[in-house]
N, C-alpha and C positions, 0 to 999 in steps of 0.2 A: 760443430758450430751451431748455435741456435740464434736466429734473429726473429723477433716477433714485434708486431705492431698492435697497439690497442688504442682505445679512446681516452685512456687515463691522461689527465692534464699534467703538465710538467709542474714540479714544485714551484711555489711562488718565488722563492729566493735562491733555490739551488743549495741552500744551507752552506754557502761558502764561508759564513762567519761562525759556523758551529765548531765545537771543540774537535780537534783532529787527534786521533790516537798517535801513540809513539811511532814515529816513522824513521826508518833507516834508509838513507840514500847512498847508493854506491857510485853515483855519477855527479857528485858535487852538491853543494848547498850554499845558502846564504850565510852570512855571519851570525844570523839568529838561528841557524839550524834547519831552515826549511828546504825541502828537496829541490834540486834543479837538474836539468839535463846537461850532459856533456855534449856541447854543440859547437859547430864551426861552419865557416863558409866552405863549400865544396871546391874542387879544383876548377881552374879557369875554364876548362873545356865543358863544364856542366853549368856555368854561370848564367847562360841564357835561359835555363829551364828551372834551376834549383837555386833558391836563395840561401838555404841553411839546411843542414842535416844534423840530427842529434839523436842520442840514445839516453833513455831514462831507465834506471833500475831501482825500484823501491820495494822494501820489505815492510810489512805491517803485522801486528799481532794477529793470531788466529781469530777469525770472526769480526775483525775490524773492517770498516769501509770509509770511503771519503765521498762526500757529496759536494761538488764544486761546479765549475763551468770553464768554458774555453771560448775565445773569440779570435778568429784569424781572418785577415783580409783576403787571402788567396787560398787556393786549394792546398790541402795537406794530406799526404799519404801517410797513414799510421799503420805500422805493423805491430799489432798488440799480442801479448803473450800473458798467460797466467790467469788472473782473476776475471770474473764476469764484469762486463761493462754495460751500463744502461745509459742511453742518450735520449733526451727529449728534443726531437728534430722537427723540421717542418712537415714531416710525414707522420708525426706522432711519436709514441714511445717505442724505442727499438732496444733490443737486448742482444748482446753478443757474448759468446762463451768460447774464447780462443784456445784455452788449455795450453799445453806445452808446444803443440805444433804451430800455433799462432794463426792469426787472421789478418788479411789485408783489407783496410778500410780507406775509402776515398772521401774525405770531408770536403764539401764544396765551400765556397766563400761564405762567411757569416755576417749577417746584418745586425745581429744582436748576440749576446753571449748565449751559447748552447749549454744547457744544464747537463751535467754528467755525474754518474755514480760509478765508483769502482769498489768492488767487494773483495778486498784482499790484496795481496802482493801482486805487483805487475812489472812487466818489462815492455818498453815501447821504443820503436824506431820512428822518429818523426822526420818526414821529408817535406820541407816547406817549399812549395813550388812558386814560380814567378807567375805574373798575370798572363804570360804568353803560353803557359803550359797547356791548358785545356784546348784552346783553339788550334794550336799547332800539332797536337797529338790526336786530333779527330775525336775528342771526348765531347760529352754533352755540353751544350751551351752553358756557360757559367750562370746565366740568368735563370736557367732551369735547375741548377743545383744549389741555389742559395739555401743555406740553413738545412742542408740534407746530407745524409751519409749514404754512399753507394758501396755495397759490400764486395769490393773486388780491387785488385791491383790494376790501376789504369794502364800500366805498361804491358802487362801480360794478359789482362782480361780474366784472370783467375782469382779465386778466393784464397787459394793456398799461397804461402809465402816462400819466396826463393830461399834456399838454404843459406845464402850469403848474409841474410838479415838476421839469422837466428842468434839469440843472446849468447854472449861469451862472458867468462868470468872477468876478463880484462876489458874494461870499457873502451880503452883506446883501440885495442885489437878489434873489438866489436864494431866500433865506428869506422875503422879502416875497411873491414870486410863489407860492411853495409854500403859504403860509398863505392867500392869496387863492383858490387852486384848491381847497384844503380847505374853505374857507368856502362856496364855490359848491356843493360836493358835499353838505355837511351841511345847508344850507338847502333843497336840493332834497328831501332825505329827510324833513324836518320831523318829527323824533322828539319823543316826549313828554319832559317834564323828569324827571330821575331822582329817586329817593327821597332826602330829606335825610339819612337815616341813612347812606347810602353815603358821602356827602361827609364827614360827621362821623367815620366810622370811618377813612377814609383819613387825615384829619388826625391821628387818634390814632396811626396807624402811623408817621407822620412826626415827631410831636412827643413822644410818650410811649409807646413800644411795650412798656414794662414795666408798664403800667397794668393794673388789675383789670378783667376783662371783665364781671364781675357788677356792679361799680360803674358801668361805662360803660352797661350796659343799664338800670340803675336811673336814672341821670342823664337818660337819653333816653326814659324811660317806656315801655320795651319789655321783654318777658320775655327771659330768656337763650335760650329756644328760638326766639323770633322773630329775635333777633340772629343765631343760628346759621344759620337757614334763609336769611335775607336775604343774609348775607355769603357763604355757600357757593354760593348760586345765582348771585351776581354776580361773585364773586372766583374761584370754582372751588375754593377751599380753605376750611378752617374758620377762624374768627376766631383761635383759638389759634395755628394754624400761620402765619397772616398776620403776627401780632406777632413770632413767632420768626424768620421770614424777614426782617422789617424790621430787627430787631436785627442780624442777620448782614450785611445790606446796608449799614447804617451803619458797622459795624466794618470791612467790606471797603473802603469808601470811605476810611476813616481810614488803613488800611494802604497804600492805593494813592496817598495824598497828595492826595485830592480831597475833603477834608472840612475843616471848621473845626478848625484845629490845637488851639485852646483847649479843644475838647470831647473830645479823644481819651481822656484819663484817665477822664472820665465814661462814655464809651462802653464802656471796658474793665470798669467796675464793674457793667455789666449782666450779667456772667458771674461765676459763683461763684469761679472761679480760672482759671489759665492753661490747665489741661487741659480745662476746660469750653469755653473759647473755641476751643481747638485742635480739639476734637471737632466743634463747630459749623461752623468753617471747612472742615474736611474733609467734613462732611456736605453743605454747600451748594456748595462750590467744588472739592472734591477736592484741596485745597492746605492746607498748614499756614500759620499766620500769618506765620512767617518766610519761607516761599516767596513769599507774596504781597507781603511787604514788600520783598524783594530782586528779585522778578521784574519783567519789563517789563509784561505784561498790557495791551497797548494797546487792544484792543477792549473788554475788561471795564472798563477805566478810563473809556472814553467813556460807557458806559451808566451807570456809577456816578456820574459827574460830572453827567449830566443829572438823575438822581434827586436828587442832593445839592443841586443848584440849586433844585429844586422844594421840597426840605425846608427850606432856609434861608428861602425865601419864606414857607412855612407858619408858621415860628416868628419871622417878621418881622425876620430878620437881613439880608435881602437885599431891596432894593426899587428900583424905577425902573431907572436905567441903571448902578447900582453893580455892579462886577464881583467875583466871588468871589476870595478872597485867593490861591487856588492857581493862578489863571490868570496867564500872563505878559503884562503890558500891551503889551510891545513886539511880541508875536506876534499880537495881535488883528487881524483883517481891517480894513484901512483905517487902521492905526496908523502907517504910514510917513509 
């Protein structure tokens, strides 16, 4: 593994709208052929700590690379394999060379899209954590990990990856094995159960991010100050910012074609006008809505799709084995 930091500035746009080389995904794709992760909610026993777990397997032509970005509200543990990764973080430019043995990386919550570059074929396990994860596992304060990557598995404290997460040819078997390895690690840590307020606020960001914070606090019998302290301590950002970011994430998912198409007009109404939406997309993604609509954005689409699957579950539009409408049924692993 190699991790380096220098003073080189991140790319102005992340090149998410650049031409993307021919990509072969083994873990699902959109109906337009863009790669996606095979992802699902974990077992109920992990639900307090893990929102979603997914595996991504992408092959690219020799010498090809992708420059894109990612934006997640909560910590994400990524077990990366294969190609070299470069990230422009709050600490500067960082480079990681996982190879076949893999590397464990702990991504803190992000306030804006983090630019990423992947040089070649890659395999990734993505473990999307809840807002309670960091504080209940004795990890650094989320406010101190914003827009940063820590090069270790937060459950083991090691850079190396547990064998249970190693890629397998069968994505379903890989996902099962990864969840089993995660379960072993979490049970060994024996954390306390998180505060119910965190779960309720997360549901608010997924289902109604235009809601009144004062009404939410009143409904849950807490003061606005208590809500502010609790969310800031566990999310790393204020409740107001969390709702603003959630609106942007939903809109980005719609622009990238990984949201319920029937909701797009409603999502647009969350903004005063087109110029307001454009300002927000520029703020969070450094792209206009038009650039996101016409760009490839393969890495960003994967992260948006994982969150959107979680969101549809929260509003009870997706349950059991039902597949989101944006996924190509013929490209699902095991569909041959």
